[in-house]
C-alpha positions in Angstrom: 87.6 101.0 134.8 84.7 99.4 132.9 84.4 102.5 130.7 88.1 102.3 129.9 87.8 98.6 129.0 84.8 99.3 126.9 86.7 102.1 125.1 89.7 99.9 124.5 87.4 97.2 123.1 85.6 99.6 120.8 89.0 100.9 119.6 90.4 97.5 118.7 87.1 96.4 117.0 87.2 99.6 114.9 90.9 99.2 114.2 90.6 95.6 113.0 87.5 96.1 111.0 88.2 99.5 109.5 91.7 100.6 109.2 94.1 97.7 109.1 91.7 95.0 107.9 93.5 93.3 105.0 91.7 93.1 101.7 89.7 90.0 101.3 91.7 87.7 99.0 90.1 84.4 98.1 92.1 81.4 99.2 93.0 79.6 96.0 96.5 78.3 96.9 97.2 75.0 98.6 100.1 72.8 99.8 102.9 74.8 98.4 101.8 75.4 94.8 99.5 77.8 93.0 96.3 76.0 92.1 96.0 74.9 88.5 92.8 74.2 86.6 91.7 70.6 87.3 91.8 70.0 83.6 93.3 71.6 80.5 90.3 73.8 79.9 90.8 77.4 80.8 88.5 78.9 83.4 87.8 82.0 81.3 87.1 82.7 77.7 88.0 85.6 75.4 85.0 87.3 73.9 85.1 88.9 70.4 84.8 92.4 71.9 88.1 91.8 73.8 86.5 91.2 77.2 87.4 88.2 79.4 84.4 86.2 80.7 83.8 83.5 83.2 80.6 81.5 82.6 79.7 80.6 86.1 76.4 79.0 85.0 78.1 76.2 83.2 81.1 75.9 85.5 81.3 72.5 87.1 84.4 73.3 89.1 83.0 75.2 92.0 83.7 76.7 94.4 85.7 79.4 92.7 87.0 82.8 93.8 89.2 85.5 92.3 90.2 89.1 93.0 91.0 92.0 90.7 92.3 95.5 91.4 91.1 98.7 89.7 92.3 102.3 90.4 91.3 105.9 89.9 93.1 109.1 90.9 91.7 109.1 94.5 91.0 105.5 95.3 91.8 101.9 94.5 89.5 98.9 94.9 90.3 95.2 95.2 87.2 93.3 94.3 87.0 89.7 95.4 84.2 87.7 93.7 83.3 84.1 92.9 80.8 81.3 93.6 80.2 79.0 96.5 79.9 75.3 96.0 76.2 75.7 95.2 76.8 78.6 92.8 75.8 81.4 95.2 77.4 84.8 94.5 80.5 85.8 96.5 81.3 89.5 96.4 83.6 91.6 98.7 84.7 95.2 98.2 87.9 96.5 99.7 88.6 100.1 99.0 91.8 102.1 99.6 91.9 105.9 99.9 95.6 106.9 99.5 95.1 110.6 100.2 93.3 110.0 103.5 96.4 109.2 105.5 96.5 107.4 108.9 99.1 107.5 111.6 101.8 106.4 111.4 102.0 108.1 108.0 104.1 105.5 106.3 104.1 103.2 103.2 101.0 101.4 104.4 99.3 104.5 105.9 96.4 104.7 103.5 92.9 104.6 104.9 91.3 101.4 103.7 88.0 99.6 104.4 86.1 96.4 103.7 82.6 97.5 102.7 80.5 94.6 104.0 76.9 93.6 103.8 75.7 96.5 106.0 77.0 98.9 103.4 74.6 97.4 100.7 71.1 98.9 100.1 68.3 96.4 100.8 66.4 95.4 97.8 62.8 94.1 98.4 60.9 92.3 95.6 57.2 92.3 96.2 57.8 92.9 99.8 60.4 90.2 100.3 64.2 90.3 100.5 66.0 89.6 97.2 67.5 86.5 98.8 70.3 84.4 97.6 71.8 85.2 94.2 73.2 82.6 91.9 76.0 84.0 89.8 75.6 83.6 86.0 78.7 85.2 84.6 81.5 87.6 85.3 83.1 89.9 82.7 86.3 92.0 82.8 86.9 94.8 80.4 88.5 97.5 82.5 85.5 97.2 84.7 84.0 94.2 86.5 80.5 93.2 85.6 78.7 90.5 87.5 75.4 89.0 86.5 73.3 87.0 88.9 69.8 85.5 89.1 67.5 85.4 92.1 64.5 83.1 93.0 62.3 86.2 92.7 62.5 86.2 88.9 64.8 89.3 88.8 68.3 89.4 87.2 70.8 91.7 88.9 73.7 93.1 87.0 76.5 94.9 88.9 79.2 96.8 87.1 82.0 98.0 89.5 84.6 100.5 88.6 86.7 103.2 90.4 85.6 106.8 90.2 88.2 108.8 88.2 88.0 112.1 90.1 86.4 111.1 93.4 87.4 109.0 96.4 84.9 106.3 95.7 84.3 102.8 94.2 81.1 103.0 92.1 78.7 100.2 91.5 76.1 100.5 88.8 73.2 98.1 89.5 70.7 97.1 86.9 67.5 95.2 87.8 65.8 93.2 85.0 62.7 91.1 84.9 63.3 87.6 83.7 60.0 85.8 84.5 57.8 88.1 82.4 55.8 89.4 85.4 55.6 92.9 86.8 57.2 93.4 90.2 57.1 96.0 92.9 60.6 96.9 94.0 61.6 98.8 97.1 65.2 100.0 97.5 66.3 101.0 101.0 69.6 102.8 101.4 72.2 101.7 103.9 72.6 103.8 107.0 76.0 102.2 107.9 78.5 105.0 108.5 81.8 104.8 110.3 84.0 107.6 111.6 87.6 107.1 112.4 89.4 108.6 115.3 90.6 112.1 114.8 93.8 111.3 116.6 94.6 108.5 114.1 94.1 110.5 111.0 96.7 112.8 109.5 93.9 115.2 108.6 91.6 114.4 111.5 88.6 112.1 111.4 87.3 110.5 108.3 83.9 109.1 107.4 83.4 105.9 105.6 80.0 105.2 104.0 78.1 104.1 101.0 75.6 106.3 99.3 72.7 105.6 96.9 72.2 107.7 93.8 69.1 109.6 92.9 67.2 108.8 89.6 69.7 110.9 87.7 72.7 109.1 89.0 73.8 111.9 91.4 75.6 110.9 94.6 75.3 113.1 97.7 76.4 112.6 101.3 72.7 112.9 102.4 71.2 109.4 102.2 68.3 109.1 99.9 65.2 107.8 101.6 63.8 104.5 100.4 61.9 104.5 97.1 59.6 102.2 95.2 59.3 101.4 91.5 57.4 99.1 89.2 59.7 96.8 87.4 58.7 95.2 84.1 60.4 93.4 81.2 60.2 96.6 79.2 61.6 98.9 81.8 64.7 97.7 83.7 65.9 99.9 86.6 69.4 101.4 87.0 70.8 102.9 90.2 74.3 103.6 91.5 76.0 102.9 94.8 79.2 104.8 95.8 81.5 103.4 98.5 83.2 106.6 99.7 85.5 108.2 102.2 85.4 111.9 103.2 86.9 114.1 105.8 84.5 114.2 108.8 82.0 117.0 108.3 82.7 117.4 104.6 80.0 116.7 102.1 80.3 114.8 98.8 78.3 115.6 95.7 79.1 114.2 92.2 77.5 112.4 89.3 78.1 108.7 89.2 77.1 108.7 85.5 79.8 111.3 84.8 82.4 109.1 86.6 81.3 106.1 84.6 81.8 108.1 81.4 85.2 109.3 82.5 86.3 105.7 83.2 85.1 104.6 79.8 86.8 107.5 78.1 90.1 106.5 79.9 89.8 103.0 78.6 89.0 104.2 75.1 92.0 106.5 75.1 94.3 103.7 76.0 92.9 101.3 73.4 94.0 103.6 70.6 97.6 103.9 71.7 100.5 101.3 71.4 98.4 98.5 69.9 99.9 95.1 69.4 98.7 93.1 66.4 99.8 89.4 66.1 98.0 86.3 64.8 97.4 85.4 68.5 94.4 87.2 69.9 95.2 86.2 73.4 98.5 88.0 73.3 96.9 91.1 71.7 94.2 91.2 74.4 96.6 90.7 77.2 98.6 93.7 76.0 95.4 95.8 76.1 94.7 94.7 79.7 98.3 95.4 80.7 98.0 98.9 79.4 95.0 99.5 81.7 96.7 98.2 84.9 100.0 99.9 84.1 98.3 103.3 83.5 95.5 103.4 86.0 97.5 103.2 89.2 98.3 106.9 89.3 97.2 109.1 92.2 96.8 112.8 92.6 98.8 113.6 95.8 99.8 116.8 97.5 103.2 116.4 95.8 101.8 115.8 92.3 101.0 112.7 90.4 102.5 109.4 91.7 102.4 106.0 90.1 102.2 103.3 92.7 102.2 99.5 92.8 98.9 99.0 94.6 98.0 95.6 96.0 96.2 96.9 99.1 99.4 98.4 100.6 101.5 100.5 98.3 99.9 103.8 97.3 100.8 107.5 97.0 104.4 106.4 97.0 107.2 105.8 94.5 110.0 103.1 94.2 113.2 103.3 92.2 112.4 99.9 90.8 108.7 99.8 90.2 108.5 103.4 88.9 111.9 104.6 87.8 113.2 101.3 86.4 110.1 99.2 85.4 107.3 101.6 84.4 108.5 105.1 83.5 110.6 103.9 80.4 107.4 102.6 78.9 105.2 105.7 79.3 106.7 107.6 76.3 105.7 104.7 74.0 102.1 104.7 75.3 101.7 108.4 74.9 99.5 108.7 78.0 99.9 112.3 79.1 99.1 111.6 82.7 101.7 108.9 82.7 104.3 111.3 81.2 103.5 113.9 83.8 103.8 111.3 86.5 107.1 110.1 85.3 108.6 113.6 85.3 107.3 114.2 88.8 108.6 110.9 90.1 112.1 111.5 88.8 112.1 115.0 90.2 111.1 113.8 93.6 113.9 111.3 93.7 116.4 113.9 92.5 115.6 116.0 95.6 117.1 113.1 97.7 120.4 113.0 95.9 123.4 113.8 98.0 125.9 116.1 96.3 128.8 114.4 98.0 127.9 111.0 96.6 128.4 109.6 100.1 124.8 108.4 100.8 122.7 106.0 98.6 119.5 107.1 97.0 116.4 106.3 99.0 114.5 103.3 97.8 111.1 104.7 98.2 109.3 108.1 98.6 106.2 107.4 100.7 103.1 109.1 102.2 102.5 111.5 99.2 106.1 112.6 99.3 106.2 113.3 103.0 108.5 110.5 104.0 111.0 108.0 102.7 111.8 104.3 103.1 115.2 102.8 102.9 114.7 99.6 104.9 116.8 97.3 102.6 119.8 99.6 102.5 121.3 100.4 99.1 119.4 98.1 96.7 121.3 99.6 93.7 118.7 102.4 93.7 121.0 104.9 92.0 121.5 102.4 89.2 117.7 101.8 88.9 117.2 105.6 88.7 119.9 106.2 86.1 118.8 103.2 84.0 115.2 104.2 83.9 115.6 108.0 83.6 118.1 107.7 80.7 115.9 105.3 78.8 112.9 107.5 79.5 114.6 110.7 78.5 115.7 109.2 75.1 112.3 107.7 74.3 110.5 110.8 75.4 112.3 112.7 72.7 112.0 116.1 74.5 115.2 118.0 75.0 113.9 120.1 77.8 112.7 117.1 79.7 116.1 115.4 79.1 117.9 118.4 80.4 115.9 118.3 83.6 116.9 114.7 84.1 120.5 114.9 83.2 122.0 115.8 86.6 120.0 113.0 88.2 121.2 110.5 85.6 124.8 111.6 86.1 124.4 111.3 89.9 123.1 107.8 89.6 126.0 106.7 87.4 128.7 108.4 89.4 127.4 107.1 92.7 127.2 103.6 91.2 130.7 103.8 89.8 131.9 104.9 93.2 130.7 101.6 94.6 133.0 99.5 92.4 134.8 96.8 94.2 138.4 95.6 93.5 137.1 93.3 90.8 135.3 96.2 89.0 131.6 95.3 89.6 129.1 97.4 91.6 128.5 96.8 95.3 125.1 97.1 96.9 123.5 96.0 100.2 120.7 94.1 98.5 118.7 94.0 95.2 115.1 94.4 94.1 113.9 91.5 96.2 115.2 93.3 99.3 116.9 90.3 101.0 114.1 87.8 100.4 116.9 85.8 98.7 120.6 86.3 99.1 122.4 88.8 96.9 125.8 89.1 98.4 127.9 92.3 98.5 127.7 92.7 94.7 124.9 91.3 92.6 124.5 90.7 88.8 121.4 92.8 88.5 122.9 96.1 89.8 126.0 95.8 87.6 123.8 95.1 84.5 121.7 98.2 85.2 124.8 100.4 85.5 126.1 99.0 82.2 122.9 99.9 80.4 122.7 103.3 82.1 126.2 104.1 80.9 125.3 103.3 77.3 122.1 105.3 77.4 123.9 108.2 79.1 126.5 108.3 76.4 123.7 108.5 73.7 122.0 111.3 75.7 125.2 113.2 76.3 125.7 113.4 72.5 122.1 114.8 72.1 122.7 117.3 74.9 126.2 118.2 73.7 127.9 117.4 76.9 131.2 116.8 75.2 133.0 114.0 73.3 135.2 113.3 76.3 132.3 112.4 78.6 130.6 110.3 75.9 133.9 108.4 75.4 134.4 107.9 79.2 130.9 106.5 79.7 131.4 104.0 76.8 134.7 103.0 78.1 133.3 102.5 81.6 130.5 100.4 80.0 133.0 98.1 78.3 135.1 97.8 81.4 132.0 96.9 83.4 130.9 94.3 80.8 134.3 92.6 81.1 134.1 92.7 84.9 130.7 91.2 84.8 132.0 88.3 82.8 135.0 87.8 85.1 133.2 88.2 88.4 129.8 86.6 87.7 130.5 84.2 84.9 130.4 80.7 86.3 129.3 77.1 85.9 126.2 76.7 88.0 124.4 73.3 88.2 126.0 72.2 84.9 125.3 75.4 83.0 127.9 78.0 81.9 125.9 80.9 83.0 126.2 83.3 86.0 126.5 83.2 89.7 124.2 85.8 90.9 126.7 86.9 93.6 130.1 85.5 94.6 129.6 82.2 96.2 126.2 81.5 94.8 126.0 77.9 93.7 122.3 77.4 92.8 120.5 78.8 89.7 118.7 82.1 90.2 116.0 83.6 88.0 117.9 86.9 87.7 120.6 85.3 85.6 118.3 86.6 82.8 119.2 90.2 83.3 122.3 90.4 81.1 120.2 89.4 78.1 117.9 92.4 78.6 120.8 94.9 78.4 122.5 93.3 75.4 125.1 91.2 77.2 124.9 87.9 75.2 128.2 86.3 76.0 126.6 83.4 77.8 123.1 83.7 76.2 122.8 80.1 75.0 123.6 78.4 78.3 121.8 81.0 80.3 118.6 80.3 78.3 119.0 76.6 78.7 119.2 77.1 82.4 116.2 79.4 82.5 114.1 76.9 80.5 115.2 74.0 82.5 113.0 72.2 85.0 115.2 73.6 87.8 113.8 77.1 87.1 110.9 77.0 84.8 107.4 76.1 86.2 103.8 76.4 85.1 103.9 79.9 86.6 107.1 81.0 85.0 110.4 81.2 86.7 111.1 80.1 90.2 113.1 82.7 92.0 115.7 80.1 92.9 116.1 76.5 91.8 114.7 74.2 94.4 111.9 76.5 95.7 108.4 77.1 94.6 108.4 80.9 95.1 107.9 82.9 92.0 107.9 86.6 91.1 106.4 87.5 87.8 108.9 90.3 87.3 111.7 87.8 86.8 109.7 85.8 84.3 108.9 89.0 82.3 112.6 90.0 82.3 113.5 86.6 81.1 111.0 86.6 78.3 112.1 90.0 77.2 115.7 88.9 77.3 115.1 85.7 75.5 113.5 87.5 72.5 116.3 90.1 72.5 118.8 87.2 72.4 117.1 85.7 69.3 115.6 82.7 71.1 112.2 83.7 69.6 110.6 80.2 69.3 111.1 79.1 72.9 110.4 82.6 74.2 107.2 82.8 72.2 106.1 79.3 73.3 106.6 80.3 77.0 105.0 83.7 76.5 101.9 82.1 75.1 101.6 79.6 77.9 102.3 82.3 80.6 99.7 84.7 79.0 97.0 82.1 78.7 97.4 81.3 82.4 97.4 85.0 83.5 94.6 86.1 81.1 92.3 83.1 81.0 93.3 80.8 83.9 92.4 80.9 87.6 93.6 84.4 88.5 93.0 87.0 85.8 93.5 89.2 83.8 96.9 90.8 84.8 100.5 89.8 85.5 100.9 89.4 89.3 103.5 90.2 91.9 104.4 87.0 93.6 103.5 83.8 95.3 103.2 82.8 98.1 103.9 86.4 99.3 100.9 88.6 98.7 98.7 85.9 97.1 99.5 87.1 93.6 98.5 90.8 93.9 97.8 92.7 90.7 100.7 95.2 91.2 100.8 97.8 88.4 104.4 97.7 87.4 104.3 94.1 86.5 101.8 94.9 83.7 104.3 97.5 82.4 107.0 94.8 82.4 104.6 92.6 80.5 104.3 95.2 77.8 108.1 95.6 77.6 108.3 92.0 76.6 106.9 93.1 73.2 108.3 96.6 72.8 111.9 95.7 73.8 111.9 91.9 73.3 109.7 91.0 70.4 110.3 94.2 68.4 113.7 95.0 70.0 113.2 98.8 70.4 116.3 100.3 72.0 116.6 104.1 72.3 119.8 105.6 70.9 118.8 109.3 70.7 115.9 111.7 71.1 114.8 110.9 67.5 116.5 107.5 67.0 116.4 103.9 68.1 117.6 100.5 66.9 115.0 97.9 65.9 115.6 94.2 66.2 112.3 92.4 65.3 112.0 88.7 66.1 109.1 87.2 64.1 108.2 83.7 65.4 108.1 80.9 62.9 104.3 80.3 63.3 103.5 83.9 62.5 103.4 85.6 59.1 103.1 89.1 60.5 103.1 91.4 63.5 102.7 95.1 64.2 103.0 97.7 66.9 100.7 100.6 65.9 100.4 104.2 67.2 103.6 104.3 69.2 104.2 107.7 70.8 107.9 108.1 71.3 111.0 109.9 70.0 108.9 113.0 69.4 106.7 111.2 66.8 103.8 109.0 66.4 104.6 105.9 64.3 103.7 102.3 63.6 105.9 99.3 62.9 104.8 96.4 60.6 106.7 93.2 60.1 105.8 90.6 57.4 107.4 87.3 56.5 109.0 87.0 53.1 110.4 83.9 51.3 113.8 85.1 52.5 113.8 87.2 55.7 111.2 89.6 57.0 110.0 92.9 55.6 109.9 95.9 57.9 107.8 99.0 57.3 107.8 102.0 59.6 105.2 104.7 58.9 105.1 108.1 60.7 102.6 110.8 59.9 101.8 109.2 56.5 105.4 108.9 55.5 107.4 105.7 55.2 110.5 106.0 57.3 111.7 102.5 56.7 110.7 100.0 54.0 113.2 97.2 53.7 113.8 93.4 53.9 116.2 92.1 56.6 117.1 88.8 58.2 114.9 87.8 61.0 116.4 89.2 64.2 118.8 91.6 62.4 119.3 95.1 63.9 118.5 98.2 61.9 119.0 101.8 62.9 115.9 104.1 62.7 115.9 107.9 62.7 112.6 109.8 63.0 113.3 113.3 61.9 110.7 116.0 62.6 
């Protein structure tokens, strides 16, 4: 009996500490509202090289803590860092290994682990422990670099980043002498290894451990014995630590230096594609950071590349909203080949779950590397989400073969959705993207708007694929009929504003009343914008999900900003975009858009960064695909700016750049592709012009 009790205790201690331990998130929320800086000064600063920096040494507002997520193809790390009240370094490493699956093999079945103090190598300076470190600064640039000082006269610099092609978080440690003396340093590897239960692992037992590199930066599963060096001001010392998972009995061997080079190459590649140029360096920089988070959260699974939200829970899985609707339509514009491959793969996997009889809704999520599905919120309008995203993606991709592969799925999503029409002509669904967190009735505004946009995109695509004039006309007629039904069914006076009821019987303002603006339904634009910007909905963190509550989801704010620009409300939209961006990039929790609060404590989910980028591509610049080589452009140049540009856009089968300059009357638009001016004309600010990019 005692042996049984002992075994049970060991199991639950292991379970709590190893598998299901939540990532460490600093508590920086209180009494019902996200914490705001105690004065108007931002916590972080923007460096001239584009990095975001927190100067902890001069910060008088301690304690402080933050967390940031970074991902490679085989792991994702949530690093929590900060300072105690007396300035001591706080650092926690939570690593998720999406392809090491645990039972039950579901959405949250990824092996994950908090690598605690035991996983750190011991550093002895002149025979004494390094001791307490005082953090000096933290820098974010696609990696996280923490610089700290110790009483021993040694400065420690840690740069943390995910390995690109290995299941590991890597930490490069640099020791530097700051007191001018020579020191003897001993580095003793950690021997902390943990093995999971073979019965709990889909592939058997897994080993979790940290490994110290050799002098060439090579990581192996065989721990290096302790070593000693002489440290002087002229010769800093660099070594690597890898926080890894392996299948039990399998050996790891790779170069940490090579993985660092791969991470830097990834960041360099992204920095040269889809670049925003405005007079506001904060907006430009936020766009660069958003590209990183939107593109890095892609994992190599047994069923191909899968983009995933992240956040400590959602990996090696796909959602019809996060991937099909939010992220995939953006990848053609970035031109990131891995993203394009992932998008095609994700659409293919969802198409495999489409019922030919149109009698069953599309699954909401494909989980566990494609081995399972989740449909816990019923029909969320998932067919509409698929059709909307796939049609926009196919047009922007500009590849006829890729469009042909998606066509049947787009048609299925549209036809299934049209089959859900109620007597009033709008689209029924069980819930919406918020999965019953807030009421959505039997038919909600969001789903009907997605179907409307999908019908228009499908009509454009049908013309390109020569599907017949009759089908094109039918889809356009269905779109017009649905637009009229949206006005009749959802149009209402809510809290004094002539805007929309989100569902029949809804009598309080909802953030999602912004959705019609994003699909070009502007009938109630003025009053809808007044409602969105009112104190009932707008807060320092963007839109409240519902008037009268403090809950916010960044995705709603980003939809609203995109829609406001598209509706021509560029001054108010720009003012709120600037304030929102400064808070997310330089405030208390940086440097990305977040999921929600209080749920999830503002996780850095990946798709929200894609939505942030679409504020510029579809809102500020008004890019709307109309063919495999064509789009409409509706630039909205804010009054305080004299120019703006989007450079190196990869879409519609071309690489091109858009420049907008203010003139005495109107704005001048130039589009250059492969050294040739495609467009060179002056228009009214906010006017729509058709663009064709011929090969």
